[in-house]
FIZANU-284153 format. One record per residue (C-alpha): residue in three letters; x, y, z. Coordinates in steps of 0.001 Angstrom, whole numbers, padded with zeros to 6 digits, always signed. Example, Ala and Ser with C-alpha at 12.3 -4.5 7.8 and 13.67 -1.06 7.14 Angstrom:
BEGIN
ALA+012300-004500+007800/SER+013670-001060+007140/
***
This chain:
BEGIN
UNK+069375+083297+096821/UNK+071165+086500+096012/UNK+073664+086462+093169/UNK+075534+089447+094610/UNK+079252+088701+094870/UNK+080063+090481+098096/UNK+083354+089004+099113/UNK+085699+091284+097207/UNK+088749+092688+098959/UNK+090332+095789+097506/UNK+093833+096130+098846/UNK+095779+099374+099207/UNK+099092+100750+098188/UNK+101963+099135+100016/UNK+105752+099149+100071/UNK+107229+097107+097247/UNK+110850+097212+096314/UNK+111210+095434+092971/UNK+110085+091872+092268/UNK+113226+090031+093299/UNK+113247+086599+094911/UNK+115940+087729+097311/UNK+114054+090824+098466/UNK+111485+089141+100669/UNK+111124+087261+103913/UNK+108151+085130+104760/UNK+107074+086138+108260/UNK+107838+089804+108690/UNK+105675+091735+111136/UNK+103025+094154+109952/UNK+104523+097566+109372/UNK+101300+099462+108777/UNK+103073+101387+106035/UNK+101153+103551+103639/UNK+103102+102558+100571/UNK+106221+103606+098725/UNK+107041+105041+095327/UNK+108135+101670+093917/UNK+104762+099904+093768/UNK+104403+098266+090375/UNK+108069+098868+089570/UNK+109647+095751+088039/UNK+113215+097051+087837/UNK+114504+099610+090325/UNK+117558+100370+088155/UNK+115585+101426+085077/UNK+112303+102408+086761/UNK+110312+100014+084568/UNK+106743+100142+085915/UNK+103454+098401+085081/UNK+100695+100685+083736/UNK+098325+098055+082355/UNK+098132+094297+082811/UNK+095484+091620+082590/UNK+093027+094141+081159/UNK+093351+096643+084037/UNK+094916+100118+084129/UNK+097137+101341+086970/UNK+097219+105130+087357/UNK+099823+106662+089667/UNK+100263+109969+091434/UNK+103332+112025+090622/UNK+105018+110806+093810/UNK+104650+107235+092497/UNK+101846+106113+094770/UNK+098884+104340+093228/UNK+095880+106587+092646/UNK+093406+104389+090750/UNK+092939+100955+089326/UNK+090575+101269+086371/UNK+088439+098428+085074/UNK+086433+099458+082042/UNK+084906+102923+081793/UNK+082645+102917+084869/UNK+084514+100988+087553/UNK+087417+102363+089567/UNK+089283+101748+092814/UNK+090332+104867+094688/UNK+093370+104607+096993/UNK+094044+106741+100062/UNK+096725+106472+102729/UNK+097256+106916+106477/UNK+095190+104935+107169/UNK+095184+102610+104184/UNK+091710+102699+102692/UNK+090306+101779+099322/UNK+086864+102587+097933/UNK+085378+100624+095055/UNK+083088+102833+092965/UNK+081022+101216+090203/UNK+079018+103413+087817/UNK+079742+106367+090099/UNK+077524+105001+092877/UNK+079011+106190+096174/UNK+075873+105175+098077/UNK+076697+101503+097573/UNK+080481+101824+097455/UNK+082530+099072+099091/UNK+085076+100077+101713/UNK+088251+098164+102516/UNK+090984+098282+105137/UNK+094359+096549+104709/UNK+097548+095700+106614/UNK+100963+094689+105270/UNK+103980+092685+106346/UNK+107536+094018+106471/UNK+108127+093046+102841/UNK+105188+095174+101743/UNK+102813+092373+100831/UNK+099189+092248+101932/UNK+099019+090425+105278/UNK+095362+090994+106177/UNK+092270+092670+104809/UNK+088705+093357+105839/UNK+085743+094670+103893/UNK+082262+095934+104586/UNK+079376+096721+102292/UNK+075781+097827+102712/UNK+073167+098158+100002/UNK+069614+099452+099930/UNK+067981+099044+096553/UNK+064336+099394+095698/UNK+063575+095715+096322/UNK+066351+094608+098670/UNK+068735+095739+101362/UNK+071497+094000+103247/UNK+074954+093977+104735/UNK+078108+091932+104181/UNK+081458+091664+105952/UNK+084591+089636+105293/UNK+088100+089195+106689/UNK+091197+087427+105396/UNK+094833+086789+106344/UNK+097704+086099+103918/UNK+100887+084022+104376/UNK+104120+083928+102333/UNK+107242+081770+102210/UNK+110854+082936+102440/UNK+110986+083563+098679/UNK+108056+085961+098743/UNK+105537+083469+097345/UNK+101942+083584+098507/UNK+101236+080232+100218/UNK+097893+080602+101983/UNK+094816+082806+102312/UNK+092360+082167+105130/UNK+089110+084094+105181/UNK+085633+084307+106688/UNK+082530+086012+105356/UNK+078946+086764+106340/UNK+075988+088191+104433/UNK+072471+089108+105503/UNK+069944+090282+102945/UNK+066249+091098+102872/UNK+064476+090904+099534/UNK+060742+091383+098977/UNK+059962+090443+102573/UNK+062189+087356+102569/UNK+065407+087167+104570/UNK+068557+085454+103380/UNK+071808+084774+105191/UNK+075048+083006+104408/UNK+078316+082558+106245/UNK+081407+080529+105617/UNK+085161+080171+105403/UNK+087386+080230+102353/UNK+090948+078945+102123/UNK+093493+079154+099314/UNK+096486+076796+099601/UNK+099317+077373+097096/UNK+102077+074803+096558/UNK+105478+075913+095224/UNK+108514+073847+094186/UNK+111820+075222+092865/UNK+110206+078687+092634/UNK+107413+077348+090406/UNK+103750+077462+091328/UNK+102570+073861+091068/UNK+099059+073724+092525/UNK+096354+075903+094056/UNK+093433+074493+096055/UNK+090466+076717+096903/UNK+087988+075476+099518/UNK+084787+077386+100314/UNK+082454+075862+102894/UNK+079672+077211+105027/UNK+075919+077376+105434/UNK+073063+079233+103802/UNK+069295+079057+104291/UNK+069132+075709+102440/UNK+071816+074006+104507/UNK+075565+073337+104442/UNK+077681+073561+101298/UNK+081236+072765+100298/UNK+082981+073933+097149/UNK+086503+072882+096091/UNK+088537+074004+093073/UNK+091926+072500+092262/UNK+094294+074132+089761/UNK+097382+072279+088515/UNK+099932+074221+086454/UNK+102309+072700+083903/UNK+105671+073818+082531/UNK+106749+072115+079314/UNK+110267+072121+077864/UNK+109476+074984+075493/UNK+108136+077084+078358/UNK+111223+076429+080438/UNK+113478+077355+077519/UNK+111652+080458+076263/UNK+109450+081721+079090/UNK+111921+082732+081771/UNK+109988+085154+083970/UNK+112675+087816+084399/UNK+110662+090050+086742/UNK+108631+087274+088462/UNK+105392+088621+087037/UNK+101936+087133+087237/UNK+100170+086776+083878/UNK+096973+085307+082373/UNK+097277+082104+084415/UNK+096230+084181+087469/UNK+092767+084881+086017/UNK+091055+081507+086631/UNK+092868+081016+089954/UNK+092343+084330+091719/UNK+089502+086094+089920/UNK+088263+089444+091125/UNK+090459+092051+092699/UNK+093159+089627+093850/UNK+094091+089279+090203/UNK+094531+093047+089963/UNK+096815+093022+092994/UNK+099151+090334+091753/UNK+100013+092176+088526/UNK+101800+094917+090490/UNK+103419+092637+093064/UNK+101046+093221+095969/UNK+100602+089466+096468/UNK+104294+088614+096320/UNK+106446+087064+093609/UNK+105246+085058+090635/UNK+106969+081898+089332/UNK+110514+081854+087930/UNK+109135+080529+084621/UNK+105718+081171+083097/UNK+103443+078117+082897/UNK+102413+076658+079568/UNK+099120+075252+080802/UNK+096641+074817+083624/UNK+094136+072094+084455/UNK+091259+072703+086849/UNK+088674+070589+088631/UNK+085577+071853+090453/UNK+083573+069867+092994/UNK+080538+071096+094900/UNK+078110+069708+097446/UNK+075057+071741+098461/UNK+071349+071600+099220/UNK+068822+073165+096869/UNK+065655+075038+097859/UNK+063749+071748+098108/UNK+066215+070355+100614/UNK+067736+067886+098157/UNK+071475+067277+098366/UNK+073211+067968+095065/UNK+076672+067179+093757/UNK+078423+068901+090915/UNK+081754+068211+089192/UNK+083432+069979+086310/UNK+086905+070033+084793/UNK+088777+071773+082003/UNK+092090+073213+080921/UNK+093843+076300+079513/UNK+096931+076734+077364/UNK+099142+079837+077482/UNK+101566+081688+075204/UNK+103591+084837+075899/UNK+105506+087605+074204/UNK+108168+089856+075722/UNK+109402+093388+075100/UNK+112997+094578+074835/UNK+113189+094960+078636/UNK+112276+091301+079109/UNK+108845+092139+080577/UNK+105648+090483+079329/UNK+104220+092407+076368/UNK+101247+090122+075659/UNK+099863+086747+076552/UNK+097346+084324+075110/UNK+094936+082230+077132/UNK+093715+079949+074393/UNK+092765+082440+071647/UNK+092189+085381+074025/UNK+094988+087944+073895/UNK+095824+090524+076543/UNK+098424+093285+076144/UNK+100656+094788+078836/UNK+102131+098286+078941/UNK+104771+100051+081012/UNK+106322+103417+081685/UNK+109558+104429+083419/UNK+109916+106409+086612/UNK+112933+107833+088336/UNK+114101+105012+090580/UNK+114795+105332+094278/UNK+118269+103920+093638/UNK+119252+107028+091712/UNK+118404+106018+088164/UNK+117998+108858+085684/UNK+115061+107527+083696/UNK+112550+110391+083396/UNK+109035+110151+084794/UNK+106236+109524+082313/UNK+102573+109430+083185/UNK+100625+106184+083125/UNK+098366+105698+080136/UNK+094624+105288+080629/UNK+094253+103270+077446/UNK+092966+099745+077921/UNK+094133+097064+075484/UNK+092279+093822+076154/UNK+089830+091433+074566/UNK+088603+090139+077915/UNK+085244+090994+079405/UNK+085249+092701+082800/UNK+083405+091226+085734/UNK+081001+093695+087304/UNK+081330+092135+090749/UNK+084936+091535+091700/UNK+085030+088741+094236/UNK+088025+087536+096190/UNK+086260+084375+097263/UNK+084771+082293+094483/UNK+081368+081398+095889/UNK+079529+078159+095438/UNK+076718+078497+092904/UNK+073542+076508+092770/UNK+073133+074388+089658/
***
C-alpha cells in the first residue's frame, strides 16, 4: 500500500478581522472573497501580526495579503487570488505540485476546500482527490470538518485504490476546547477500515490563572490534533478562534480496525499524553511554548491597521526558530496505517 499522504488541503488567503470572540457568526454565507489585509493580524489597533508560529513562516505582500507559507528550506505554499488558489511546491517540483481551491464564509473562515494531485514517478503513477466542508459556532470556533477522499495508484504493474470519509468533531464549553474526535473510515484493496482518535484537553488552575489567551491564538496543542496544513492555517486565524485560555495538557487515544494483506482483521489501540507551557511577550501574544521538552518560538511584526493605527509596516522575517521536525507530506486527514 502506498505511504503517500495525499489528503492535504492548502487553504488560501481570506478575510480576517482580528481574533475577537465577538467578531464572528457561525453560519454566514460564502462570500467568495479573495482576502483582506488583516490576515494574521492579532490586534487591529496596533497592527500586531504573526510572522512565524508552530515552526512555520508567514510571508506577506506589501498590501498585507499572504504570499507564502514556508516550511523548511524546500517546501512552500504559494497563494494567488481571484480565484483563490494555492499551489504546494516541495523541492521545487512543479510537475507534482498539489493544487487547491477554497471557499470562505462571511466571517472569513474556510468553509470548504477541494484538492487534486497527480504524480508520475519512475515506478508509479496515480491520482488523488479530496473535498471537505467546515462548520463554526456563533463564537467563531471550529466545530466540525466533514471530508471525502479517493486515491488510485499504479505501482510496478499493481493497482491500488482507497476511498473514505473523515470527520472531525470539536466540543467547546465556556469558550474552551474540551475534546476533538477524528474518525476516518473507508475501504482499500484489503477491505474496510476504521480509525478513531480522541483528544481530551485539560486546563489546570495554574493555566487558568496565568495562561489567558488574549488574542485567542492556537499554539502547540494544535500539532497532534490537526497535523499537516490545517495546523498552519489555525496559527493565523483561518480556522476561527482558539480557546480563551491555553490548555495545560492533552490526552489522546487511538483505535484502529483494518484488514492486512492476508485478509486478517487487526485491531490496534494506543494512548498517550502531552504537557504544555507558554511564555508571552509585552503585547500579551505567545512568544514561545513547550510541548514536553520541545520548544517552539513565535515572532510578529506590526502593520498599519485598517482602523487607522499609525504603526509602521515592517516586512515579515524569513527566519525559522523551531526545534520541531517538518513533515514532508502535509496531510489534513490523518490516515489509518497498517501495523
